[in-house]
Every structure is written in structure tokens, then in C-alpha cells.
C-alpha positions in Angstrom: 0.1 0.1 0.0 2.8 2.4 0.9 4.3 1.6 -2.6 1.1 2.4 -4.3 0.7 5.8 -2.5 4.3 6.7 -3.4 3.7 5.8 -7.0 0.5 7.7 -7.1 2.3 10.9 -5.6 5.1 10.8 -8.2 2.7 10.3 -11.0 0.8 13.4 -9.7 4.0 15.3 -9.3 5.1 14.5 -12.8 1.5 15.5 -14.3 1.5 18.8 -12.4 5.0 19.6 -13.6 4.4 18.5 -17.0 1.5 20.8 -17.3 3.3 23.7 -15.8 6.3 22.9 -18.1 3.8 23.1 -21.0 2.5 26.5 -19.8 5.8 28.0 -19.6 6.9 26.6 -23.0 3.8 28.0 -24.7 4.2 31.5 -23.1 8.2 31.5 -23.9 7.5 30.4 -27.4 4.7 32.3 -28.4 6.7 35.3 -29.4 8.7 33.5 -32.1 5.7 31.7 -33.3 3.8 34.7 -33.5 6.4 36.6 -35.5 6.4 33.7 -38.0 2.9 33.7 -38.3 3.0 37.5 -38.9 5.6 36.9 -41.6 3.9 34.1 -43.3 0.6 36.1 -43.3 2.3 39.2 -44.9 3.9 36.8 -47.5 0.3 35.6 -48.5 -0.8 39.1 -48.7 2.3 40.1 -50.7 1.8 37.3 -53.2 -1.5 39.1 -54.4 -1.9 41.9 -56.9 -3.8 45.0 -55.6 -6.7 44.1 -57.9 -7.0 40.7 -56.6 -8.0 41.7 -52.8 -11.6 41.9 -53.7 -11.7 38.3 -55.0 -14.6 36.2 -53.5 -15.0 32.8 -55.0 -18.8 32.7 -54.0 -21.1 35.2 -52.4 -21.2 33.3 -49.0 -17.5 33.8 -48.3 -15.4 36.8 -47.4 -13.3 38.3 -49.9 -9.4 38.2 -49.4 -9.5 41.9 -48.3 -12.3 40.8 -45.7 -10.3 37.8 -44.5 -7.3 40.1 -43.6 -9.6 42.5 -42.0 -11.4 40.0 -40.2 -8.1 38.9 -38.7 -7.3 42.3 -37.4 -10.7 42.9 -35.9 -10.7 39.6 -34.1 -7.3 40.4 -32.4 -8.9 43.6 -31.2 -12.2 41.6 -30.1 -10.4 38.9 -28.3 -7.7 41.2 -26.5 -10.6 42.2 -24.4 -10.6 38.7 -22.7 -7.0 39.3 -21.9 -6.9 42.8 -20.7 -10.6 43.5 -19.8 -10.4 46.8 -21.8 -12.9 47.0 -24.9 -11.2 50.3 -26.1 -7.7 49.7 -26.9 -4.7 50.9 -29.2 -5.6 48.2 -31.9 -9.2 49.0 -32.1 -8.5 52.7 -32.2 -6.1 52.3 -34.9 -8.3 50.2 -37.1 -11.2 52.4 -36.5 -9.1 55.6 -37.4 -7.0 54.0 -40.1 -9.2 51.6 -42.3 -6.8 50.0 -44.7 -7.9 50.9 -48.4 -5.0 50.0 -50.3 -2.9 46.9 -50.4 0.1 49.0 -48.7 -2.4 50.3 -45.9 -3.6 46.9 -45.3 0.1 45.5 -45.1 0.8 48.3 -42.5 -2.4 47.4 -40.5 -1.5 43.8 -40.4 2.0 44.7 -39.1 0.5 46.9 -36.3 -2.1 44.4 -35.5 0.4 41.5 -35.2 2.8 43.6 -33.3 0.1 44.8 -30.9 -0.7 41.3 -30.1 2.9 40.3 -29.7 3.8 43.1 -27.3 0.5 42.3 -25.3 1.6 38.9 -25.0 5.0 39.8 -23.6 3.4 41.9 -20.8 2.3 38.9 -19.0 4.3 36.7 -16.7 3.9 32.7 -16.7 1.5 33.1 -13.7 -0.7 35.8 -15.2 -1.0 33.8 -18.4 -2.4 30.9 -16.3 -5.1 33.2 -14.6 -8.6 32.4 -15.6 -10.4 35.2 -17.6 -14.1 35.7 -18.5 -15.0 34.8 -22.0 -17.9 35.3 -24.3 -18.6 31.6 -24.3 -19.7 31.2 -20.6 -19.5 27.4 -20.9 -15.8 27.7 -21.9 -13.3 28.2 -19.2 -10.3 30.2 -20.5 -7.1 31.7 -19.2 -5.1 34.4 -20.8 -2.8 32.0 -22.6 -5.8 30.3 -23.9 -6.9 33.4 -25.7 -3.4 34.0 -27.3 -3.5 30.5 -28.6 -7.0 31.0 -29.8 -5.9 34.0 -31.7 -3.0 31.9 -33.3 -5.4 29.2 -34.1 -7.8 31.5 -35.7 -5.0 33.1 -38.0 -4.2 29.7 -39.0 -7.9 28.9 -39.9 -8.1 32.0 -42.0 -4.8 31.7 -43.8 -6.1 28.2 -44.8 -9.0 29.8 -46.5 -6.6 32.5 -48.0 -4.4 30.0 -49.2 -7.2 28.2 -50.9 -8.3 31.5 -52.6 -4.5 32.0 -53.7 -4.6 28.8 -55.5 -7.9 29.7 -57.2 -6.4 32.7 -58.5 -3.6 30.6 -60.0 -0.9 31.6 -57.2 1.4 29.1 -55.4 1.0 30.0 -51.7 4.2 31.0 -49.9 6.1 28.1 -48.4 5.1 27.5 -44.8 7.1 28.6 -42.0 4.9 28.0 -39.0 7.4 26.3 -36.7 
């Protein structure tokens, strides 16, 4: 029985340390992954001609321009669950500088990605693990989870953008997500 208790204690210790180690890994590595995500997203935009931004394969889906704008607006929306502040530098920037040209869209994407990257760097590992309110009440979320949700959301929409690039005859940029 004593051996069983020791084994159980060791198993709990390993699992707890593994989970904590994973949380630290994500918070430490988020910045590098986020920067590569930004570079890949910008490469996708750069591969388009300016007259292709309004391409929409069907009426039911967003145009390429709308996809990129949606990403930035989503960053502004989701940051609320990290900071608790609805108004922020990013939402103000997007409201005051709605991108019209391809160059303005590129500058806005850089601003949006940099805003989220700098926001992520403000929080310690302990703060990243703190529970935060979330718009889906049945979902328990912590700050790090919101940042990972942003990263996942970017990946989803880049997949849509990649498909539209192919429909326009472009080869999407080589993937650099690691």
C-alpha cells in the first residue's frame, strides 16, 4: 500500500510539472511563433496583386480583403478577454485608419500582429495561467488560451486565404509555422 501511495504521488507530481512546463513553454515560445505567423500572413498578402484583394469565390464567403481585415478585428475583439478593456490601441488604430490600399492593409496587419505580440510579452507565466471571463460562458479560458485561440484563428483564415490564392493561380508561400 505504501508503494502504491508513493507511485500515485510521483505520478501526480510528474503530471503537474508537465502541465506547468507546457504552460511555460507556450508562453516563452509564443513570441517566436507569433512573429513567424505574421511573416507568413504578410507573405500571403504580398503574393497578391492589388486588384485581387476583392476576389471572392462565392457570395457566401469573405473576400481576401475581408479575410485580412477580419483577422485584425478579431485580435481587437479577443484582446478584451486578456486585458478587460474594450477600447484599446488596436481597435482605435483600425477605426481611425481603415486600410483601403494593399500597402495600408499591409501596414495595418503589421500593427495588429505587433500589438498582440507586445501584449503577450506583458504577462508573466503566472498571469498567463489566470482564468479570464470569456464570451462563451461554458468555456473556461485563461489568458494564454486566448492568445492560442488568436493563433489558431489566424491559421484557420490563412487556410481559407491559401485556397483562394490557388484559385487565382498563385502558389502560396512556403509554410514557416514552426
